[in-house]
TORMARVEX-837318 format. One record per atom (N, C-alpha, C, CB): x, y negated, z. Coordinates in steps of 0.1 Angstrom, whole numbers, plus 2048, in hexadecimal, padded with zeros to 3 digits. Glycine has a CB too. Layout:
BEGIN
XYZ;...
// end
This chain:
BEGIN
76A87B745;76987074E;77686874E;76587475C;77685B74D;78285374E;78685175C;780846747;79384D75E;79884B76B;792840773;7A784976A;78D83676B;78882A772;77982B775;78A81E76A;773836770;765838773;76383D782;75E842769;75883B787;755840795;75684F795;74783B79B;75F85679C;76186479A;75786C7A2;76F86879F;75587879E;74E8827A6;7588887AF;74688D79D;75A8837BB;7658877C3;7648957C8;76687E7CF;75989C7C6;7578AA7CA;75C8B37C0;7498AC7CE;7608AF7B4;7628B77A9;76C8C27AB;7668B079D;7778BF7B2;7828C97B3;7838CE7C2;78F8C37AF;7798CB7CA;7798CF7D8;7718DC7D9;7738C47E1;7778E67DF;7708F37E1;7638F17EA;7798FD7E8;7598FA7E8;74D8F97EF;74F8FA7FE;7439037EB;758903803;75A904811;7608F8817;764910814;7688F0810;76D8E4815;7628D9815;7798DF80C;7598D980B;74F8CF80B;7468D0817;7468D17FE;7458DC81D;73C8DE828;7418D7835;73A8ED82B;74D8D3836;7538CE842;7518BF843;7618D2843;7518BA84F;7518AB851;75D8A584B;74F8A7860;7698AC84C;7758A6847;7748A4838;7818B0849;76D8AD831;76C8AB822;76489F81F;7658B781C;75989D827;750891824;758884826;74489182D;760884831;768878834;772876829;76F879842;779880825;78387F81A;77D87980D;78A88C817;77187F80A;76B87A7FD;76786C7FE;75E8837FB;76186780A;75D85A80B;76985080B;756858819;774854811;78084B811;78584B803;78B85081B;7868567FC;78A8577EE;78284D7E5;7898657E9;77584C7E7;76D8447DF;76F8357E2;75E8477E2;7738327EF;7758247F3;78381E7EF;773823802;78D8277EE;79B8227EC;79D81E7DD;7A582C7F1;7998127DA;79B80D7CD;79F7FE7CE;78E80F7C4;7A57F97C4;7A87EB7C3;7B57E77C9;79D7E37CB;7B67DC7D0;7C27D67D5;7C37D87E4;7C37C77D2;7CD7E07E8;7D07E27F6;7DD7DB7FA;7D17F17FA;7DD7D3804;7E97CB808;7F27D3811;7E57BE80F;7FE7D580D;8097DB816;80D7D081F;8157E180E;8087CF82B;8097C4834;8187C2839;8007C5840;81C7B683A;8287B2841;8257B3850;82E7A483D;8307B4858;82F7B4867;8357A786B;8357C086E;82D79D870;833790875;83A792882;828785876;84578C884;84D78C890;84F77E896;85B79388E;85077D8A3;8537718A9;86376F8A9;84E7718B8;8677648AD;8757618AD;87D76A8B6;8787528B1;87676F8C1;87D7788CA;87D7868C6;8777768D8;8777898BA;8777968B4;86B79E8B7;88379D8B9;8627998C0;8567A18C3;84C79F8B7;85079C8D0;8427A88B6;8387A78AC;82F79A8B0;82F7B38AC;82D7928A5;8257868A7;81678A8A5;82977B89D;81078E8B0;8027948AF;7F87898AA;7FE7998BC;7F877D8AE;7EF7738A8;7F0771899;7F07668AF;7FD771895;7FF770886;7FA77C87F;80E76D884;7FC788884;7F779487E;7E879487D;7FC7A0886;7E2790888;7D3790888;7CE78687D;7CE78C896;7D477A87D;7D0770873;7D3775865;7D8763875;7DE77C863;7E1781855;7D778B851;7EF786855;7D379485A;7CA79F856;7BC799853;7C87A9862;7B878F85B;7AB788859;7AB78184C;7A877F864;7B677A849;7B777383C;7B677D830;7C476B83B;7BD788831;7BD792827;7AE796824;7C579E82A;7A779982F;79979F82D;790794827;7947A483B;79078882D;78877E828;78B77981A;788772831;79877C815;79C778808;7987837FE;7AB776807;79378F802;78E7997F9;7977A57F7;78C7937EC;7A27A77FF;7AA7B37FE;7A17BF800;7B57B3808;7A37C97F8;79A7D57F8;79D7DF804;79A7DC7EB;7AA7DF807;7AE7E8813;7BB7E3817;7AE7F780F;7BF7E7823;7CC7E2829;7D57EE82D;7C97DA836;7E27EC82B;7EC7F682E;7F67F1838;7F37FB821;7F37F2845;7FD7EE84F;8087F9850;7F77EC85C;8147F5853;81F7FE857;82480684B;81B807862;82580083F;82C805834;83A7FF834;825803827;841800829;84F7FB829;84E7EC82A;8567FE81B;8447E5824;8437D7825;8427D2833;8387D281D;83C7DA83C;83A7D784A;8477D9853;82F7DF850;8527DB84C;85F7DE854;85D7E985E;8647D185B;8567F385B;8527FD864;85F805869;84980785D;869807862;87580E867;87B807873;88080F85D;8787FA875;87D7F2880;8747F288C;8817E487C;8687F788B;85E7F7896;86080289F;8507F6890;85E8008AC;85D80B8B5;8508128B3;85F8068C4;84F81E8B9;8438268B8;83781D8BD;8448338C0;8398178C9;82E80F8CF;82A8038C5;83280A8DC;8347FD8BF;8317F28B6;82A7F78AA;83E7EA8B2;82E8028A4;828808898;81980A89B;82F815895;8168108A6;8088128A9;8008058AC;80781C8B5;8077FB8B2;8017EF8B5;7FD7E78A9;80A7E68BE;8067E789F;8027E1892;7F67E788B;80F7E1888;7F67F488C;7EA7FC886;7DE7F888E;7ED80B886;7DF7F989B;7D37F68A3;7CD7E88A1;7D67F88B2;7D67DE8A0;7D27D089E;7CB7CF890;7DE7C689E;7D07D6886;7CA7D6879;7BC7DC879;7D37DD86F;7BB7E7880;7AE7ED882;7A47E4889;7AF7FB88A;7A97DE894;7A07D689C;79B7CA894;7A87D18A8;7A47C388D;7A07B7886;7977BB87A;7AC7AF881;79B7C5873;7937CA867;7857CD86B;79A7D6860;7837D4877;7767D787C;76D7DE872;76F7CB882;7737E786A;76B7EE860;7687E7853;75E7F2867;76C7DB852;7697D3846;7717D8839;76C7C5848;77D7DD83C;7857E3831;78B7F0836;78F7D982B;78F7F882D;796805831;7A4802836;79680F826;7A980A83F;7B7809845;7BE815841;7B7807854;7C9813839;7D281E835;7DF81D83D;7D581F826;7E1824848;7EC822851;7F882A84D;7E882785F;80482384D;81082A84A;815833854;81B81F847;81A83F850;81F84985A;829851852;814851861;83684E853;84085584B;84C859854;84584C840;851864851;85E868857;86587284E;85C86F865;87287284E;87987C846;87B88984D;887876842;87688B859;87589885F;86789C85F;87B89786E;8648A7859;8568AB856;84E8AC864;8558B884F;8548B286E;84D8B487B;8498A6880;8568BB885;85289C87F;84F88F884;84588887C;85C886885;84688A86E;83B885865;82E88A869;83F888857;82D89786C;82089D870;81B89687D;8228AC872;824895887;82088F894;81B881892;82C88F89E;82287988A;81E86B887;81186B880;82986387F;80F873876;80287486F;7F7878878;80387E863;7F9881881;7EF88588B;7EB87A894;7F3891893;7F5872898;7F38678A1;7EA85C89B;8008618A5;7ED85988E;7E484E888;7D7854884;7EB84887C;7D7861880;7CA86787D;7C0867888;7CC875878;7C5867895;7BD8678A0;7B685A8A3;7C486B8AD;7BA85089C;7B484289E;7A8841895;7BE83789B;79C83E89A;79083E892;790834887;78483B89B;797829888;79781F87E;7A0821872;79A812884;7A882C873;7B182F868;7A983885E;7BE83786D;7A8833852;7A183A847;7AA84483F;79B83083E;7B684183E;7C0849836;7CE84683B;7BF847827;7D784F838;7E584E83C;7EE84D830;7E985A845;7F7843830;801842826;80E84882B;803833822;813852823;820858827;82985A81B;81D86682E;83585681D;83F856812;848863812;84884A814;84F865807;858870806;86386F811;85E8707F8;86887A815;87387A81F;87F872819;877888823;883868820;88F86081C;89C866821;88D852821;8A6864819;8B486881D;8B787681B;8B786382B;8AD87F81F;8AF88E81E;8B1892810;8A3895824;8AB88B806;8AB88F7F8;8A689E7F6;8B988E7F2;8998A07FA;8938AD7F8;8918B17EA;8868AF800;8908BE7E7;88C8C27DA;87D8C07D8;8908D17D8;8798C37CB;86A8C17C9;8628CB7D2;8678C47BA;8678D77D4;8608E07DC;8608DB7EB;8668EE7DB;86C8D67EF;86C8D07FC;8628C57FF;87A8CB7FF;8618BC7F5;8578B27F6;8498B77F6;8588A87EA;8468C17EE;8398C77EE;8368CD7FB;8388D27E3;83F8D5801;83C8DB80E;83B8D1819;8478E5811;8438C6818;8428BB822;8348B5822;84D8B081F;82F8B1817;8228AA816;8178B4819;8208A4808;8188C0815;80E8CB817;80D8CD826;8128D8810;8188CD82D;8188CF83C;8118C4843;8268D1841;8138B783E;80D8AC844;7FE8AD842;81289F83F;7FA8AF835;7EC8B0832;7E48BA83A;7EA8B3823;7EB8C683C;7E48D1844;7E38CE852;7EC8DE842;7EB8C4857;7EB8C1865;7E18B6869;7F88BC869;7DB8AF860;7D18A4863;7C48A685B;7D8896860;7BA89F860;7AD8A185A;7A9893853;7A28A5864;7B388B850;7B087E849;7B887F83C;7B4872851;7B3877832;7B9876825;7C8871825;7B186E81B;7D087681C;7DE87181B;7DF86A80E;7E887D81C;7E685F80E;7EB858802;7FA85A802;7E7848802;7FF8617F8;80E8637F7;8148567F1;81186F7EE;8218547F5;8288487F1;83584D7EA;82B83F7FD;83584A7DD;84184E7D5;8498427D2;83D8557C8;8558407D9;85D8347D7;86C8397D7;85A8297E2;87083F7CC;87D8457CC;88983B7CE;87F84D7BF;88682E7CA;8908247CC;8948227DB;88C8177C6;88B8267E4;88E8257F2;8918327F9;88281E7F9;88A83D7F3;88C84A7FA;8968537F4;87E8517FA;89A8507E8;8A38597E0;89C8667DD;8B085B7E7;88F8677DD;8878737DA;87B86F7D2;88387A7E8;87B8747C6;8708717BC;86687C7BD;87586F7AE;8598797BF;84F8837BD;84B8857AF;8428807C6;85088F7A8;84E89179A;83F894797;85789C795;83B89178B;82D893787;8288A178A;82B88F779;8308AB786;82B8B9789;8298BC797;8358C3783;8328B67A0;8308B87AE;8248B17B3;83D8B37B6;8228A57AF;81689D7B3;8098A47AE;81688F7AD;80A8AA7A2;7FE8B279E;7FB8BE7A7;8018B778F;8058C47AC;8038CF7B6;7FD8C97C3;8108D77B9;8028BE7C7;7FE8B87D4;7F08B37D3;8078AD7D8;7EC8AF7C7;7DE8A97C5;7D48B47C7;7DD8A37B7;7D88C17C7;7CE8CC7C9;7CB8CE7D7;7D38D87C2;7D38C87E0;7D08C97EF;7C58BF7F2;7DD8C67F7;7BA8C47F8;7AE8BC7F9;7AF8AE7FF;7A48C4801;7B78AC809;7B889F810;7C489780B;7B88A181E;7CB89B801;7D48927FA;7CD88C7EF;7E189A7F5;7C987F7F1;7BF8797E7;7C586E7DE;7B58737EF;7D286A7E1;7D785F7D9;7E685E7DA;7D18527DE;7EC8567D1;7FA8537D1;7FD8457CE;80285C7C7;80683F7D6;80B8327D2;8188347CA;80E8297DF;8178327BD;8228357B4;82B8297B1;81C83A7A7;83682A7B8;84081F7B6;84D8247B1;8438187C4;84C82E7A7;8588337A1;85F829798;85584079A;85681F793;85B816789;85B81A77B;86981178D;856827779;85682D76B;84882E766;85D83B76B;84482675C;837827757;835834750;83481B74D;84083A74A;83E847744;83B85174F;84C84B73E;84185175B;83D85A765;82F85876A;847859771;82B84B76C;81E849770;81384D766;81C839773;81684C759;80D85174F;80C860750;81284D741;817867752;817875753;80F87A760;82587B754;81187276B;809875777;7FA875774;80D86C782;7F686A76D;7E886876B;7E2872761;7E685A765;7EB878759;7E7883750;7E5890758;7F0885745;7EC892763;7ED89F76A;7E38A0775;7FA8A176E;7E089577C;7D8896789;7C9896785;7DB88A792;7C189B78E;7B289B78C;7AD88D78B;7AB8A3796;7A188C785;79B87F784;798878791;78E88077B;79688079C;79287A7A8;79E8787B1;7898847B0;7AA8797AC;7B68767B3;7BA8687AF;7C28807B0;7BD85F7B9;7BF8517B7;7CE84E7B6;7B98497C3;7D18477AB;7DF8427A9;7DF8337AA;7E484779B;7E782F7B4;7E98207B6;7F781C7B1;7E881D7C5;7F78117AA;80480B7A7;80B8077B4;8037FF79D;8188097B4;8208057BF;8287F97BC;8298107C4;8267F37B0;82D7E77AC;8227DD7A7;8377EA7A1;8227D17AD;8187C77A8;8197C479A;81A7BA7B0;8257C3794;8267BF786;8217C877C;8357BC783;81F7D5780;81A7DF776;80C7E477A;8237EB775;8057DC782;7F77E0786;7EE7E277A;7F17D6790;7EE7D9771;7E57D9766;7E87E575C;7E57CC75E;7F57E8759;7F87F4751;7F3800758;8067F474E;7F5801765;7F280E76C;7E280F76C;7F780D77B;7DB80576E;7CC80676D;7C880975F;7C67F8772;7CE804755;7CB807747;7CC816744;7D37FF73D;7D581D74B;7D782B749;7CE834752;7E682E74C;7C782D75B;7BE835763;7C0833772;7BF843760;7CA82B776;7CD828784;7C182078A;7D9820786;7C1820798;7B581A79E;7B980E7A7;7AF8247A7;7C58087A5;7C87FC7AC;7D77FB7AF;7C07FB7B8;7D97F47BA;7E77F07BE;7E87F07CD;7EB7E37B8;7F27F67D3;7F67F37E1;8017E87E0;7FB8007E9;7FE7DC7E4;8057D07DF;80D7C97EA;7FB7C77DA;8187C47E6;8207BB7EE;81C7AD7EB;8307BC7EA;8197A97DF;81679B7DB;8097977E2;81579A7CC;8007A07E4;7F379C7EA;7F47987F8;7E97A87E9;8007997FE;80279380B;80178380A;810796811;80577E7FE;80476F7FC;7F976B7F3;81176B7F7;7F47747EA;7E97717E1;7DE77C7E2;7EE76F7D3;7D877E7ED;7CF7897EF;7C27877E6;7CA78A7FD;7BD77B7E5;7B17797DD;7B477B7CE;7AB76B7DF;7BF7767CA;7C37767BC;7C67847B7;7CE76D7B9;7CE78C7BF;7D17997BC;7C57A27BC;7DC79F7C5;7BC7A07C5;7B07A87C6;7A77A57BA;7A87A57D3;7A67997B6;79E7957AA;7A479B79E;79C7867A9;7B179A79C;7B87A0791;7B57AF790;7C779D791;7B77B679B;7B57C479B;7A77C8798;7BA7CA7A8;79E7C279E;7907C579C;78C7C278E;7877BD7A6;7917B7788;78D7B477A;7927BF771;7947A6776;79E7C4773;7A37CF76B;79B7DB76C;7B27D276E;7977DF779;78F7EA77B;7817E9775;78E7ED78A;77C7DD774;76F7DA76E;7707D975E;7697CD773;77C7DA759;77E7D974B;77F7CA745;7737E0744;7807C174E;7817B374A;78F7AF749;77A7A9755;7957B373E;7A37B273C;7A87A4739;7A87BB731;79F79C734;7A278D731;7A578773F;79778672A;79C788748;79E782756;7AA78875D;79178475E;7AB79675C;7B779C763;7C479775D;7B57AC761;7C5796750;7D279274A;7D578374D;7D179473B;7CA77B74E;7CC76D752;7D376C75F;7BF765751;7CD773769;7D3773776;7E1779777;7CA77A780;7E3784770;7F078A76F;7FB78176A;7EF797767;7F777A75F;801771759;805766762;7FC76C74B;7FB761769;7FE755772;80775A77E;7F1750778;804766783;80B76A78F;81777378D;802770799;819777781;82578077E;83277B783;826783770;83576E781;842769786;84376A796;84475A783;83876979D;83876A7AB;83A7797AF;82B7657B1;8337827A8;8357907AB;8437947A9;82C7997A1;84A78F79F;85879379C;86178C7A7;85C78E78E;85E7807AB;8667787B4;86677F7C2;86176A7B5;85B7867C5;85B78C7D3;8647987D4;84C7907D5;86B79B7C9;8757A67C9;8837A17C5;8717B27C0;8857947C6;89278E7C3;89C7947CD;89277F7C4;8987967DA;8A079D7E4;8977A87EA;8A57937EF;89D7B07F3;8967BB7F8;8887B77FF;89E7C2802;87E7BF7FB;8717BD802;8727C2810;8667C57FA;86C7BA81A;8637AF819;8697A281B;8587B1823;8767A0819;87C79381C;876788813;88B794819;874789806;86E77E7FF;86077B802;8707817F0;858786804;84A783807;84877D814;842790806;85078081E;84F77A82B;85476B82A;857781836;85D769822;86275B820;85775281A;86E75B816;84F757810;84475080A;83974E814;83F7577FD;83675881C;82B757826;82F74C830;82976582D;83C74B834;84074183D;83F733836;84E743841;842732829;840725822;831721823;845727814;82872B822;81A728822;815726830;81373481C;81D72883A;819725848;81173184E;810719848;81173D847;80A74884C;811750857;807752841;81E750857;826757861;83374E863;82A76585D;83A75186E;84774C870;851756869;84B74A87F;85C751864;86575985C;86F760865;86C750851;86B76B86A;874773873;87478186E;86F772882;88078886F;88279586A;88979D875;88A79585D;88A7AA873;8927B287B;89D7B8872;88A7BE882;8AA7B8877;8B57BE86F;8B27CC86D;8C27BC877;8B57D1860;8BE7CA857;8B77C084D;8C47D584F;8AA7BE84E;8A47B3847;8A97A584C;8957B4846;8AA79B844;8AD78E848;8A878483E;8BD78D84A;8AA777841;8A576D838;8AC76E82A;8A875F83E;8A576A820;8AA76A812;8B5760811;89F768808;8BD761806;8C8758803;8C274A800;8D175D7F8;8C973F802;8C47327FF;8BF7317F0;8CE727802;8C77367E7;8C37357D9;8B673D7D6;8CE73A7D0;8B47487DD;8A77507DB;89C7487E1;8A875D7E2;89E7427ED;8947397F3;88F72E7EA;899734800;8997287E3;89571D7DA;88D7227CF;8A27167D5;89072D7C9;8887337BE;87A7377C3;88F73F7B8;87A73D7CF;86D7407D4;8647347D6;86E7487E1;86A72A7DC;86271E7DF;85D7177D2;86B7137E6;8657177C7;8617127BA;85571A7B5;86D7117B1;8577277B4;84C7307AE;84072F7B7;85173E7AD;84172F7C4;83572F7CC;82E7217CA;8397307DB;8357177C9;82F70A7C6;8287097B9;8396FE7C7;82E70F7AF;82870F7A1;81B7167A0;832716797;8197207A9;80C7277A9;8027227B4;80E7367AB;8067177BA;7FD7117C4;7FD7167D2;7F07117BE;80771E7D6;8067247E3;80B71A7EE;80F7307E3;81270F7EA;8177067F5;80F6F97F6;8257037F2;8046F97EF;7FC6EC7EE;7F66E97FC;7F16ED7E4;7F36F3804;7ED6F1811;7F26FB81A;7DD6F180F;7FB6F7823;80070082D;7F5702838;80D6FA833;7F570F83D;7EC712848;7F170B854;7EC72184A;7E770585C;7EB6FE868;7F2708872;7DE6F986F;7FB70287A;80270A883;7F971288C;80C70288C;7FC71F88F;7F3727897;7F47238A6;7F7736895;
// end
């Protein structure tokens, strides 16, 4: 069976696990998590508070534009700067607006395993959360065994599926393919967002994990190569500003329509690259503000991009048609 075929999600699950309601839920979520998921930004007002009307509008636009699932409170959402109450508020608003139309993969990460478990349990208790995104412990620099035990402990503490997030450029901890292969044997660890930046590593991961384990690209620019190797989509930054286009590109690749997928990729590749001219989410929030979708406000240590970066972003956004019609003021 190829990676892009509809998997028999029960294949590697023990019969005793299949008998439980948890198993059924995990299988169903595993089958649904495909395509383009948007790693949502968190809009702020000038006074620093969460801009709830802008967040609601953004979530609705994402869904009506065809995003396959949403990921509130990841790195793109400036989650390290949110209070506990704000973190949960962003997730709850996303659930409320989505109203079951798309899956919600809620971010819940900590570099202390006990706290990561508590955060995962908290979001798992929310009925509208379909899966939990959790990243490697940052700053601690755990060993491979330390990472394995960290994620295993979280998985055993909740009854919802986990999507692991490998982003060593931010955490200083790489989940190596052999470790991920071990983790993929844990029944409710169903996927990984692979943002190592190494196609060789991603290829090795796809060779090692079971066919029913989902590998998402963590970089917009390499979505098509990852899908060609058996990946199932992208957890995207760029889809904050081009949700319809990224969703169509991803779906075309998954459907084997490589001509259509490459056409969209070639058009939007300069934008995908531009959104990382400076630290994410600064460029993507800048472009969203140019489009009239949000006000351009951040929380330190994030701040507005440099004037020269802004000029480049404006030019590239205009070239792909994003500035042709600004959204009316909310």
